[in-house]
FIMARMI-19926 format. One record per residue (C-alpha): x, y, z; residue in three letters. Coordinates in pm, whole numbers, padded with zeros to 5 digits, always signed. Layout:
N
XYZAla/...
REM end
This chain:
225
+01836-01666-01174Met/+01497-01646-01348Asn/+01331-01495-01084Thr/+00975-01567-01219Ala/+01112-01945-01162Asp/+01247-01887-00828Arg/+00899-01830-00686Phe/+00688-02044-00895Ser/+00565-02308-00649Arg/+00499-02060-00394Gln/+00233-01873-00636Gly/-00086-01794-00430Gly/+00083-01905-00098Leu/+00320-01588-00061Val/+00175-01279-00177Pro/+00468-01154-00337Leu/+00355-00829-00425Asp/+00292-00760-00045Lys/+00601-00916+00088Leu/+00827-00689-00096Lys/+00709-00407+00029Glu/+00781-00464+00418Leu/+01074-00416+00594Lys/+01051-00692+00813Val/+01212-00729+01151Thr/+01402-01038+01323Val/+01499-00978+01747Ile/+01680-01194+01828Gly/+01865-01461+01583Ile/+01964-01744+01792Gly/+01757-02046+01714Ala/+01405-01946+01659Ile/+01527-01645+01504Gly/+01839-01765+01225Arg/+01530-02008+01084Gln/+01281-01720+01029Val/+01511-01471+00909Ala/+01637-01763+00664Ile/+01333-01850+00565Gln/+01167-01530+00521Leu/+01471-01466+00234Ala/+01413-01827+00059Ser/+01010-01682+00054Val/+01136-01379-00094Gly/+01141-01108+00150Ala/+01350-00796+00038Gln/+01391-00614+00350Gln/+01506-00761+00629Leu/+01651-00564+00992Gln/+01880-00836+01210Leu/+01959-00782+01576Ile/+02133-00939+01782Asp/+02449-00862+02020Phe/+02522-01235+02045Asp/+02827-01379+01866Ile/+02809-01752+01759Val/+02920-02080+02048Glu/+02998-02447+01956Pro/+02644-02513+02095Thr/+02463-02313+01845Asn/+02578-02522+01553Ile/+02403-02788+01693Thr/+02063-02596+01771Thr/+02084-02270+01554Gln/+02195-02389+01233Gly/+02581-02184+01217Tyr/+02852-02341+01063Leu/+03147-02454+01199Gln/+03314-02116+00968Ser/+03090-01907+01188Asp/+03222-01958+01487Leu/+03321-01636+01685Gly/+03167-01415+01450Arg/+02831-01257+01568Ser/+02517-01427+01442Lys/+02396-01094+01237Val/+02672-01080+01026Glu/+02683-01445+01006Ala/+02335-01484+00895Thr/+02349-01139+00711Ala/+02544-01372+00466Glu/+02420-01675+00449Tyr/+02064-01487+00354Ile/+02324-01314+00077Gln/+02395-01646-00065Arg/+01977-01715-00113Ile/+01972-01399-00237Asp/+02236-01098-00329Pro/+01937-00845-00383Gly/+01769-00853-00072Ile/+01852-00553+00150Gln/+01987-00689+00511Val/+02025-00422+00761Val/+02233-00614+01093Thr/+02217-00445+01460Val/+02514-00607+01674Leu/+02334-00453+01968Asp/+01996-00506+02203Arg/+01719-00382+02036Tyr/+01679-00050+02200Arg/+01356+00203+02185Pro/+01509+00451+01970Gln/+01617+00163+01695Gln/+01336+00184+01393Gln/+01164-00118+01359Pro/+00949-00261+01029Gly/+00638-00304+01013Asp/+00668-00662+01085Val/+00851-00817+01397Val/+00931-01132+01479Phe/+01067-01153+01813Cys/+01302-01428+01942Cys/+01471-01325+02222Val/+01511-01593+02525Asp/+01308-01371+02833Ser/+00911-01235+02950Ile/+01168-00922+03047Ser/+01328-00843+02741Ser/+00977-00918+02558Arg/+00756-00692+02807Ser/+01013-00421+02741Ala/+01034-00488+02302Ile/+00639-00517+02300Trp/+00613-00138+02513Lys/+00854-00018+02209Ser/+00681-00153+01916Val/+00356-00201+01983Lys/+00167+00130+01811Asp/+00496+00124+01494Gln/+00417-00214+01410Thr/+00119-00415+01192Arg/+00235-00782+01226Phe/+00384-00942+01600Trp/+00492-01252+01600Cys/+00618-01397+01912Asp/+00804-01769+01948Gly/+00874-01941+02217Arg/+01060-02241+02248Met/+01161-02457+02579Leu/+01290-02832+02506Gly/+00978-02952+02268Glu/+00699-02703+02374Val/+00677-02435+02098Ile/+00453-02108+02196Arg/+00346-01887+01900Ile/+00158-01542+01945Leu/+00074-01335+01682Thr/-00049-00953+01731Ala/-00228-00748+01444Thr/-00486-00586+01552Asp/-00666-00459+01920Leu/-00837-00798+02009Pro/-00491-00941+01925Ser/-00270-00711+02110Gln/-00504-00734+02389Ala/-00444-01154+02440His/-00064-01080+02358Tyr/-00015-00840+02708Thr/-00209-01156+02896Thr/+00038-01352+02832Thr/+00345-01083+02948Leu/+00481-01195+03350Phe/+00706-01057+03577Pro/+01028-01248+03460Gln/+01014-01482+03836Ser/+00709-01617+03731Gln/+00872-01814+03409Ala/+00898-02152+03413Gln/+01327-02231+03453Thr/+01554-02181+03146Gly/+01552-02057+02838Thr/+01516-02154+02515Cys/+01861-02212+02468Thr/+01879-02411+02770Thr/+01739-02731+02597Gln/+01652-02702+02257Ser/+01650-02845+01922Thr/+01729-02767+01531Ile/+01430-02950+01437Tyr/+01211-02733+01718Thr/+01336-02444+01598Ala/+01232-02501+01225Asn/+00900-02610+01310Leu/+00868-02309+01575Ala/+01011-02051+01275Ala/+00801-02213+01030Gly/+00455-02170+01215Leu/+00560-01821+01259Met/+00620-01765+00862Leu/+00289-01950+00857His/+00083-01656+01057Gln/+00243-01422+00860Phe/+00164-01547+00475Thr/-00174-01580+00660Arg/-00189-01218+00717Trp/-00103-01135+00435Leu/-00340-01276+00268Arg/-00619-01174+00496Asp/-00692-01497+00601Phe/-00782-01535+01005Pro/-00477-01636+01199Met/-00415-01854+01483Glu/-00312-01544+01766Val/-00201-01815+02070Asp/-00119-02155+01881Leu/+00108-02421+02146Thr/+00248-02724+02035Leu/+00413-02998+02233Asn/+00610-03211+02010Leu/+00679-03455+02242Leu/+00241-03603+02356Ser/+00145-03457+01996Ser/-00071-03171+02148Glu/-00166-02874+02000Leu/-00361-02533+02132Asn/-00479-02307+01927Val/-00649-01970+01957Ile/-00804-01816+01701Asn/-00809-01477+01557Ser/-01197-01540+01488Asp/-01295-01657+01866Ala/-01085-01320+02048Leu/-01312-01133+01777Arg/-01652-01299+01962Val/-01559-01283+02318Ala/
REM end
């Protein structure tokens, strides 16, 4: 395969020279995280770290894009194999475990876990180590994407973390669809490519598919505030 041909249609949208130098970590390879990992591989990321402790169950075929042949396998290994089919040259490191502080995250972290308590613990561990943080949340047909890359956006992100007891009942695995997960992943990758191009980002974006409502807080608004 001619590598130049592969990326010819995204030229100007995804700066490959910057992307290829970055180690990208995806924590949680479930509904959103698997789609994030696949999209990263497709756009040209060359160094991926996948972290998850879970195995593929029957409902994951419907909602998370896994294959029938993946049943019983670890999500990180099944996703790594899929990524290698996209591009065998991608370096994929799999961690069959929960995220732990001793693990070394990448320059870029996509957080795709189920609970607020897990997000809070991961954020405290990596916030001073990563240059780009993106958290994807999903419940039913409501998506929320939070991005932190500087002090104002980090401060805003911290306000979105609250005790687990105050969280809305349910997790992204309770009610989910593959189309909502794909949209969430696409919005996360869009923020990432905006960052790569030094464009202003939406640091807090909520999309309600059922009501067709979109609410956005962008990085420029935080700086003015």
